[in-house]
C-alpha positions in Angstrom: -33.1 -45.4 -28.7 -29.4 -45.9 -28.4 -28.7 -43.1 -30.8 -30.9 -40.9 -29.2 -29.4 -41.2 -25.7 -25.7 -41.1 -27.5 -27.0 -37.7 -29.4 -28.1 -36.3 -25.8 -25.1 -37.3 -24.7 -23.0 -35.4 -27.2 -25.5 -32.4 -26.8 -24.7 -32.4 -23.2 -21.0 -33.0 -23.6 -21.0 -30.0 -25.8 -22.8 -27.7 -23.3 -20.7 -28.4 -20.4 -17.7 -28.0 -22.6 -18.9 -24.7 -23.7 -19.9 -23.6 -20.2 -16.5 -24.6 -19.1 -14.6 -22.7 -21.7 -17.1 -19.6 -20.8 -16.1 -19.8 -17.6 -12.4 -20.1 -17.9 -12.6 -17.0 -20.3 -15.1 -15.0 -17.5 -12.2 -16.1 -15.0 -9.4 -14.5 -17.4 -11.2 -11.5 -18.3 -12.1 -10.8 -14.4 -8.0 -11.8 -13.9 -6.8 -9.2 -16.7 -9.6 -6.7 -15.0 -7.8 -7.3 -11.7 -4.4 -7.1 -13.0 -5.1 -3.4 -14.9 -7.3 -2.1 -11.6 -3.9 -3.0 -9.4 -1.5 -1.7 -12.5 -3.7 1.6 -12.2 -3.5 1.9 -8.4 -0.1 1.4 -8.4 0.7 4.3 -10.8 -1.8 6.2 -9.2 -0.1 5.7 -6.0 3.0 6.8 -7.3 1.9 9.7 -8.7 0.3 10.3 -5.6 3.6 10.1 -3.6 5.3 12.2 -6.4 3.0 15.0 -5.9 3.4 14.9 -2.1 7.0 15.2 -2.3 6.6 17.9 -4.7 4.6 19.9 -2.2 7.1 19.5 0.6 9.6 20.7 -1.7 7.6 23.7 -3.1 7.1 24.4 0.5 10.7 24.2 1.5 11.7 26.3 -0.9 8.9 28.8 -0.4 10.3 29.3 3.1 13.7 29.5 2.4 12.8 32.4 -0.1 10.5 34.1 2.4 13.4 33.9 5.1 15.8 35.0 2.5 13.3 38.4 1.8 13.3 38.9 5.5 16.7 39.1 5.9 17.0 41.3 3.0 14.3 43.7 4.3 16.0 43.6 8.0 19.4 44.6 6.5 17.9 47.3 4.7 15.9 49.0 7.3 
């Protein structure tokens, strides 16, 4: 009887250890996924900010070009 109980305890311990290992591994995987997601969001945000600044610069240059053309056209007429 004692050996059977000991074997049952070892099986239970092995299962618990395996479960603990799987839980830790799953946590690390989720942690990595979260880290990757945060890095992606950060890079997407940086690209969005850069695109916004680029559009503003293009708009400003376009306005200056149009104003310059209007001045030249006004002088010729």
